[in-house]
C-alpha positions in Angstrom: 103.7 116.4 95.0 105.5 113.3 96.3 108.4 115.5 97.3 106.0 117.8 99.3 104.5 114.8 101.0 107.9 113.7 102.2 109.1 117.2 103.2 106.0 118.8 104.9 104.1 117.7 107.9 100.6 116.3 107.4 98.9 119.2 109.2 100.6 121.8 107.0 99.7 119.9 103.8 96.0 119.9 104.9 96.2 123.6 105.7 97.6 124.3 102.2 94.7 122.2 100.8 92.1 124.3 102.6 93.7 127.5 101.3 93.6 126.1 97.7 89.9 125.1 98.2 88.9 128.7 99.2 90.7 130.1 96.1 89.2 127.5 93.8 85.7 128.1 95.1 86.0 131.8 94.3 86.5 130.8 90.7 83.9 128.1 90.4 81.0 129.5 92.4 79.7 132.0 89.8 79.6 129.5 86.9 78.2 126.8 89.2 75.3 129.1 90.1 74.7 129.8 86.4 74.8 126.1 85.6 72.2 125.3 88.3 70.0 128.2 87.1 70.0 126.7 83.6 69.9 123.0 84.2 68.8 122.4 87.8 70.1 119.8 90.3 69.5 116.6 88.4 72.5 114.4 87.4 72.3 114.4 83.6 74.6 111.5 82.5 76.7 108.6 83.9 75.8 105.7 86.1 73.7 107.9 88.5 71.7 109.8 85.8 68.4 111.0 87.2 69.6 111.5 90.8 68.5 114.8 92.3 71.1 116.8 94.2 70.2 118.9 97.2 70.2 122.7 97.0 72.7 124.9 98.8 76.0 123.2 97.7 76.8 125.7 95.0 79.0 127.8 97.3 80.9 125.0 99.0 81.2 122.1 96.5 83.7 123.0 93.8 83.1 119.7 91.8 79.3 120.1 91.9 79.0 120.7 88.2 81.1 117.7 87.3 78.8 115.6 89.4 75.7 117.0 87.9 77.0 116.4 84.4 78.0 112.9 85.4 81.6 113.4 84.3 83.0 113.2 87.9 85.7 110.6 88.2 84.6 109.3 84.8 87.6 107.0 84.7 86.1 104.7 87.3 82.5 104.7 86.1 83.2 101.3 84.5 83.9 99.8 87.9 80.6 101.0 89.3 78.8 99.7 86.2 80.5 96.3 86.6 79.3 96.1 90.2 75.8 96.9 89.1 75.9 94.3 86.3 77.1 91.7 88.8 74.1 92.6 91.0 76.2 93.6 94.0 73.6 94.8 96.6 75.9 95.6 99.5 78.3 98.6 99.1 80.6 100.0 101.7 81.5 103.6 100.9 84.3 105.0 103.1 84.7 108.7 102.9 81.2 109.2 101.4 81.3 113.1 101.5 77.8 114.4 100.5 76.9 111.0 99.0 77.5 111.1 95.3 78.4 107.4 95.2 76.5 106.2 98.3 73.2 107.7 97.3 73.9 107.3 93.6 74.4 103.6 94.0 71.3 103.1 96.1 69.3 105.2 93.6 70.6 103.2 90.6 70.2 99.8 92.4 66.8 99.6 94.0 67.7 96.4 95.9 71.0 97.7 97.2 71.9 98.7 100.7 74.8 101.2 101.1 76.9 101.7 104.2 78.3 105.2 104.1 81.0 106.3 106.4 82.5 109.8 106.9 84.2 111.4 109.9 82.9 114.8 109.0 79.5 115.5 110.6 78.6 118.0 107.9 79.2 115.3 105.2 77.0 112.9 107.1 74.2 115.4 107.3 74.4 116.2 103.6 74.5 112.5 102.7 71.3 111.9 104.7 69.6 114.9 103.1 70.6 113.6 99.6 69.4 110.1 100.4 66.1 111.5 101.6 65.8 113.7 98.5 66.1 110.6 96.3 63.8 108.3 98.4 66.6 105.9 99.5 67.2 107.0 103.1 66.1 103.6 104.4 68.8 101.9 102.3 71.7 104.3 103.0 73.1 103.5 106.5 75.3 106.4 107.6 78.1 106.1 110.1 81.2 108.0 111.3 84.5 106.4 111.6 85.2 103.0 110.0 87.8 100.7 111.5 89.3 97.4 110.3 87.1 95.6 112.8 84.0 97.2 111.3 84.3 94.9 108.3 83.8 91.7 110.4 80.1 92.6 110.6 79.6 92.3 106.9 79.1 89.1 104.8 82.2 87.3 103.6 81.1 87.5 100.0 78.8 89.7 97.9 80.1 93.0 99.2 81.9 95.8 97.3 84.0 98.5 98.9 84.7 102.0 97.7 87.4 104.0 99.5 88.2 107.7 99.3 89.4 108.4 102.8 92.2 110.9 102.3 95.2 108.7 103.0 93.6 106.6 105.8 93.3 103.7 103.3 96.9 102.6 104.3 95.8 101.9 107.8 92.3 100.8 107.1 92.6 98.3 104.2 94.8 95.6 105.7 93.7 92.0 105.2 95.6 90.9 108.2 93.4 93.1 110.4 90.3 92.5 108.2 90.4 89.2 106.5 87.1 89.7 104.7 88.8 92.3 102.4 90.5 89.4 100.7 87.1 88.4 99.1 85.7 91.7 98.2 86.0 93.7 95.0 87.4 97.2 95.9 88.0 100.6 94.3 90.5 102.6 96.2 91.5 106.2 95.6 95.2 106.4 96.3 96.4 109.5 98.1 100.1 109.3 97.4 100.4 113.0 97.6 99.9 112.6 101.4 102.0 109.4 101.7 104.1 108.3 98.8 104.0 104.6 100.0 100.3 104.1 99.8 100.1 102.6 96.3 102.9 100.2 96.9 101.5 99.2 100.2 98.0 98.5 98.9 99.3 96.6 95.9 101.6 94.4 98.0 98.9 93.6 100.6 96.4 92.3 97.9 98.7 91.0 95.2 98.0 87.4 96.2 94.2 87.7 96.5 93.2 90.2 93.8 93.9 91.2 90.3 95.0 94.9 90.5 94.6 97.5 87.9 95.8 101.0 88.4 93.6 103.7 86.8 95.1 107.1 86.2 93.0 110.3 86.2 92.5 111.7 82.7 93.0 115.1 81.3 90.0 117.4 81.6 91.4 120.4 79.8 90.2 119.4 76.4 86.6 118.6 77.4 83.8 120.9 76.3 80.3 119.8 77.1 77.7 121.9 75.4 76.1 122.7 78.8 79.1 124.8 79.6 79.1 126.9 76.5 78.2 129.9 78.7 81.4 129.6 80.7 84.9 131.0 79.9 87.7 128.6 79.1 89.2 129.1 82.5 85.9 128.5 84.3 85.1 125.4 82.2 88.4 123.8 82.9 88.0 124.5 86.6 84.4 123.1 86.8 85.5 119.9 85.2 88.9 119.5 86.8 87.6 118.1 90.1 90.3 120.2 91.8 92.9 117.5 92.2 96.1 118.4 94.2 98.1 116.6 91.6 98.0 113.5 89.4 95.6 111.0 90.9 95.0 107.3 90.5 92.8 104.5 91.7 93.4 100.8 92.4 90.7 98.6 91.0 91.0 95.3 92.9 89.1 92.2 91.7 89.2 89.0 93.8 91.0 86.2 92.1 
């Protein structure tokens, strides 16, 4: 994947990704519909257990079942739980998509306010609908583009930042442009398949101010929750895979 990132233009990589998504949805949609018929739209496990998802995502969200089961990005659930135990009540979610983390955090932390950003209008609409469904719309503030100067409007301390912005983290998360980042705990999904220098850049920028732990995505092929006994092996693997384009990792940054 790193070789592709170096060899192919960014636009072509994204076109390939859209094609992969269409093929993957053709595989996951039928068992997703069956799962929802059996178990509904409530998140069953994980830090956001009890959150209710909105209807209508079964045909467009390939990782819906993983989110409803609470296994989605299970490797970083400990980070979210740590922020909850610390009582962090201000979360910035960059690349919020339909709101799994943004709404989930507001749902699990009744005193928290979440600032959710996404450049996709459809994602913002879904995030608002999900927040409204769970009664937290007044505490989920939704915006479009987030820029380094955006961070200056937030407190210097007491803020956590979650980033999943498809490679834009390299330009956005720069403590020279946004000094407040030096004081905040952060969880950053690293999109090295789009730019192989992202991990090294992020680690270099925050080495002096944060303890940095790199978390690798785990293997999903051996998982077999009982809720998916109805699915074939291929369907079960696809539903739990989160449809990654390759090996993924996160940077967990804790201020020194």
